[in-house]
C-alpha positions in Angstrom: 270.3 123.7 130.0 270.2 127.0 129.7 267.3 130.0 130.8 265.7 131.3 127.8 265.6 134.8 129.3 269.6 134.6 128.1 267.6 134.8 124.1 269.1 138.0 122.5 266.9 138.8 119.6 269.5 140.6 117.1 269.1 140.9 113.4 270.6 138.0 111.5 272.9 140.5 109.7 274.2 141.1 113.2 275.3 137.7 113.1 276.8 136.9 110.2 277.3 137.9 106.8 274.8 138.0 104.7 275.2 138.1 100.6 274.1 137.5 97.6 274.8 135.2 94.7 276.4 136.6 91.3 273.7 136.9 88.4 273.9 134.8 86.0 274.6 136.7 82.3 275.1 135.8 78.7 278.7 137.7 79.2 279.3 135.2 82.3 278.5 132.5 80.1 281.1 133.2 77.8 283.7 135.3 79.6 287.4 133.2 80.3 288.2 132.4 83.6 284.7 129.7 83.8 284.2 128.3 87.5 282.0 125.9 88.8 278.3 127.2 91.1 275.8 126.3 93.1 272.8 127.3 92.4 268.8 126.8 93.3 269.3 123.0 92.5 271.7 122.4 94.2 270.5 123.1 97.6 268.0 120.6 98.9 267.0 120.3 102.7 269.8 119.8 104.7 271.9 118.8 102.0 274.1 119.8 99.0 274.2 118.2 95.8 277.3 118.4 94.0 276.8 116.0 91.3 274.9 118.8 88.9 277.2 122.1 88.6 277.1 124.4 86.3 279.8 126.8 85.4 280.4 130.7 84.8 283.2 133.5 84.5 284.2 134.6 87.4 287.0 137.3 88.2 290.0 137.0 90.7 288.1 139.7 92.6 284.4 137.8 92.2 285.7 134.6 93.6 287.0 136.0 96.6 283.8 138.0 96.8 281.7 135.2 95.9 283.8 132.4 97.0 282.1 129.5 99.6 284.1 128.2 102.3 282.9 125.3 104.8 280.4 126.5 107.5 278.7 128.7 104.9 275.0 128.5 104.8 273.4 128.6 101.9 269.8 129.5 101.4 267.6 129.4 97.9 266.5 132.6 97.6 264.3 132.4 95.0 261.7 129.1 95.1 258.1 127.9 95.4 256.7 129.5 98.3 256.6 126.6 100.7 260.5 126.1 99.5 262.0 129.3 99.2 264.5 129.9 102.1 265.5 125.7 102.1 269.0 125.8 103.6 271.8 123.9 103.7 275.5 124.0 105.1 278.0 124.0 102.8 281.1 121.5 103.5 283.1 121.2 100.3 286.4 122.5 100.2 287.4 126.3 99.9 287.0 128.3 96.9 286.2 125.3 95.2 282.9 126.6 94.1 280.9 130.0 94.2 277.5 130.9 94.1 274.3 132.1 91.8 272.0 134.8 93.2 269.2 132.0 93.2 271.1 131.7 96.6 271.6 133.5 99.8 275.3 132.5 101.5 275.3 133.8 105.3 278.6 133.2 106.8 278.0 133.2 110.2 280.3 135.0 112.7 282.1 133.3 115.9 279.5 133.5 117.9 277.0 131.2 115.8 277.9 128.1 114.9 276.6 126.9 111.2 274.5 123.7 111.8 272.6 126.1 115.2 271.8 128.9 112.5 271.0 125.9 109.6 268.8 124.8 112.6 266.9 128.0 113.0 266.1 128.4 109.0 265.0 124.9 109.2 262.8 125.9 112.1 261.7 129.6 110.0 261.2 127.4 106.8 258.3 125.1 108.9 256.5 127.0 110.5 256.5 129.9 107.3 258.5 132.8 108.9 259.9 132.6 105.3 256.6 132.8 103.3 255.8 135.4 105.0 258.7 137.8 103.8 259.2 136.6 100.7 257.4 138.7 97.5 255.7 136.5 94.7 256.8 136.9 90.9 254.8 134.4 88.4 255.2 131.3 90.3 258.3 132.2 91.7 258.8 133.5 96.0 261.9 135.4 96.2 263.2 136.0 99.8 265.4 138.8 99.5 268.5 139.4 101.0 267.3 142.7 102.7 264.4 141.3 104.1 266.3 137.9 105.0 268.9 140.1 107.1 266.2 142.0 108.8 264.8 139.0 110.5 265.1 137.7 114.7 268.1 135.6 115.5 267.8 134.4 118.7 271.0 134.0 119.3 271.7 132.2 122.4 274.8 131.1 124.4 277.7 129.3 122.6 277.4 126.1 125.0 273.7 125.8 124.7 274.3 125.8 121.1 276.5 123.0 121.7 273.8 121.0 123.6 271.1 121.7 120.8 273.4 120.7 117.6 274.4 117.4 119.5 270.7 116.5 120.8 269.8 116.5 117.0 272.6 115.0 115.6 271.6 112.1 117.5 268.0 112.6 116.3 268.9 112.8 112.9 270.7 110.1 112.6 267.9 108.2 114.5 265.3 109.6 111.2 268.5 108.7 108.3 267.4 104.5 109.9 264.1 104.8 109.4 264.3 106.3 106.4 267.1 103.9 104.7 264.7 101.6 105.9 262.1 102.6 103.8 264.0 102.5 100.9 265.1 99.1 101.4 261.4 98.1 101.8 261.0 99.8 99.0 264.0 98.0 96.7 262.5 94.9 97.8 258.9 95.7 96.7 260.4 96.4 93.3 262.4 93.3 93.2 259.3 91.6 94.0 257.4 93.5 91.4 260.4 92.4 88.5 260.0 88.4 89.5 256.6 88.3 89.2 256.5 89.8 86.3 259.3 88.8 84.3 257.1 89.1 81.1 257.1 92.0 80.8 260.5 92.3 79.6 260.5 88.7 77.8 260.4 88.3 73.8 257.6 86.2 74.4 254.5 86.0 77.2 255.2 83.0 79.7 253.7 80.3 80.3 250.3 81.3 81.2 250.3 84.7 80.7 248.6 86.3 77.2 250.1 89.5 75.8 247.3 91.9 74.3 246.6 94.8 72.8 245.5 97.2 76.3 242.4 98.1 74.3 241.0 94.1 74.3 241.0 94.3 78.5 240.4 97.9 78.6 237.4 98.3 76.2 236.1 101.9 77.7 237.7 104.5 78.4 236.0 108.5 79.7 237.6 112.1 79.7 236.9 113.7 82.6 235.3 116.8 83.0 236.5 120.1 82.0 234.2 122.1 84.3 235.6 125.4 86.2 236.0 123.9 89.5 236.1 125.9 93.0 236.9 125.3 96.6 233.1 125.1 97.6 232.5 121.5 99.1 228.9 121.8 98.2 229.8 120.6 94.6 230.9 117.7 93.6 233.8 116.0 94.8 236.3 116.0 91.3 240.4 114.5 91.5 242.9 116.0 90.3 246.3 114.9 88.8 248.0 115.6 92.6 245.6 112.9 93.8 247.2 110.2 92.5 250.1 109.4 94.7 251.6 106.5 95.1 249.6 104.6 93.2 246.8 105.2 95.4 244.3 107.5 95.5 245.2 111.0 97.7 241.4 112.7 99.1 243.3 115.9 100.1 243.4 119.2 98.6 240.4 118.4 96.6 238.3 121.2 94.3 234.5 120.9 93.8 232.1 121.0 90.9 229.8 123.3 91.6 227.3 122.0 88.1 225.4 118.9 88.0 228.0 116.4 86.5 226.2 113.3 84.3 225.2 110.0 86.3 227.8 108.2 83.9 231.2 110.0 84.7 230.6 109.4 88.4 233.7 107.3 89.9 232.2 103.1 91.1 234.7 101.2 93.2 237.3 99.5 90.6 237.5 102.5 88.0 241.3 103.0 87.7 242.5 107.2 86.5 245.3 107.3 84.5 246.9 110.8 84.8 247.3 111.6 81.1 248.7 115.0 81.6 251.5 115.8 83.6 255.3 116.8 83.5 257.1 113.9 82.0 258.2 112.5 85.4 254.4 112.3 86.9 252.4 111.1 83.4 251.3 107.7 83.4 250.5 107.6 87.0 247.2 105.2 87.9 245.6 104.4 90.8 242.3 102.5 91.6 239.4 104.1 93.0 238.4 102.4 96.4 235.7 104.6 97.0 237.4 106.8 99.5 234.7 109.4 99.2 230.8 108.8 98.9 230.6 110.1 95.6 233.1 111.8 93.1 234.3 112.6 89.6 237.7 113.4 87.7 239.1 116.2 85.8 240.1 115.9 82.1 243.6 115.8 82.3 242.8 112.1 84.1 241.2 109.3 82.3 239.2 106.5 83.4 240.3 102.9 82.6 237.1 100.2 82.7 239.0 97.5 82.2 237.2 93.6 82.0 236.3 91.8 84.9 236.8 88.6 83.1 239.8 89.4 82.0 242.2 92.0 84.5 242.3 92.4 88.1 241.4 96.3 88.7 244.9 96.4 91.2 246.8 94.1 88.9 246.1 96.7 85.9 247.3 99.2 87.8 250.6 97.3 89.1 251.0 97.3 85.1 250.2 101.0 84.9 253.2 101.6 87.5 255.8 99.0 86.2 258.8 101.1 85.3 259.4 99.4 81.8 255.3 99.8 81.2 256.3 103.5 82.3 259.0 104.1 80.1 256.9 103.0 76.9 254.0 105.0 78.0 256.2 107.9 78.0 258.0 107.0 74.6 254.7 107.3 73.4 253.2 110.5 74.5 254.1 113.9 72.8 255.4 117.3 74.6 253.5 120.6 74.1 254.1 124.1 75.8 255.8 122.6 79.2 253.5 119.7 79.9 253.5 115.6 78.2 250.6 114.3 77.0 249.4 110.9 76.5 246.4 109.8 74.2 244.2 107.2 75.7 244.0 105.5 72.1 247.7 105.4 71.3 247.9 103.7 75.3 245.1 101.2 74.3 247.2 100.4 71.5 250.1 99.5 74.2 250.5 95.2 74.9 250.0 94.3 78.6 251.6 91.2 79.8 249.3 89.6 82.6 248.4 85.7 83.8 245.9 84.8 82.1 244.1 82.9 85.8 242.7 85.9 87.7 244.3 84.1 90.9 247.8 84.4 89.7 247.1 88.1 89.2 245.5 88.4 92.7 248.5 86.4 94.2 251.6 88.9 92.5 249.5 92.1 93.8 249.1 90.5 97.6 252.6 90.4 97.7 253.4 93.6 97.0 250.1 95.2 99.0 252.4 92.7 101.9 255.4 95.3 101.3 253.1 98.5 100.9 252.1 97.9 103.9 255.5 97.2 105.8 256.3 100.6 104.0 253.2 102.4 105.4 253.8 101.6 108.9 257.4 102.7 108.7 256.1 106.0 107.2 254.8 106.3 110.1 257.3 105.6 112.5 259.0 108.3 110.8 255.8 111.5 110.8 255.8 110.6 114.6 259.4 110.8 114.6 259.5 114.0 112.9 256.7 115.6 115.0 258.6 114.6 118.2 262.0 115.7 116.7 260.0 119.0 115.4 258.6 119.1 119.4 261.8 118.7 120.7 263.5 121.6 118.6 261.3 124.2 119.6 261.5 123.3 123.4 265.5 123.1 122.6 265.2 126.5 120.7 262.8 128.2 124.0 265.1 127.3 127.0 263.4 123.3 127.4 265.4 120.5 127.8 262.9 117.7 127.2 265.3 115.2 125.9 264.4 113.5 128.5 261.1 112.4 126.0 263.1 110.2 123.7 263.6 107.0 126.3 260.4 107.0 126.8 
């Protein structure tokens, strides 16, 4: 395809114009000449969201200076450490938007294709190049226009850039196809949930269903431990908010309690963990403990719900807690305190739960949803494998090795 010896390593500033955006200020909010601008919230990996755009004042000269043109690459200047440098290509009309100083604009020279530059930036994000040069201030990392401009860019012949962009465009199309399939399966699952739990949305419980306060079938609720945690795996594994993902227990990124834990706070199979403290988006997440670890306990911002197994299966309880309508009800009883949302377990247990009286029917509903989950899981595995293949191919292409034939294998 091309010889790796043809790479010219040159600073980013030598292959394009690097510019920080305009700083937002009270004066800019009030001045005449209000004009739409893009900010860090608009720039996602590989795409720009134009739906939520703010305005501030720009003079005519500033609109020339900060105006965007098709092909400009925008990078997040201020973001969490793992996302700083996330980039996308501007594809709107020329001069339609300006940009704020939470973004860096890279305008490629005639020697660089925008799509090739954005591919390089994606690779730098994935391999930690941006994280390595970012400066951390509180919870925000800053890439810095000068630090970004000083990075060494792999300039290759234009014909090689076009080849790489063409190959990656076809891969992206395949990737989007798998993502669309996963989205469709999620919609199928949601439809199955809503159809099998119509009683939740009805004025009266359906035939064969009961509607009772949650406390009648969850007679016991426990708070987790409040001890200081560390990474020393010789202690007791402690589940935290981040360990509840997609109604499942994720046993990665564990922390440990270095002191003895009361025996009654060790998790037992069938315990349901409920996230009582988090952002509005995440509060109320739930999952059942399935002995993912030999032993574990849980932190105090989670609560353990111990269901009456004669009335409800733990699996159905989790599905009910994660039901979209129930999530709304949980949020309605929550209180907001310093960027955190809290749900009082006593108020939670006052909510009414709809459930089939027959435990076999509860199991049937759960089995239908788990079948959807299995299909979603298989698709996600395929997507992860594909992305690993894609990343390996990107590395080969950028180093001069054309191994696109592996895609046909």
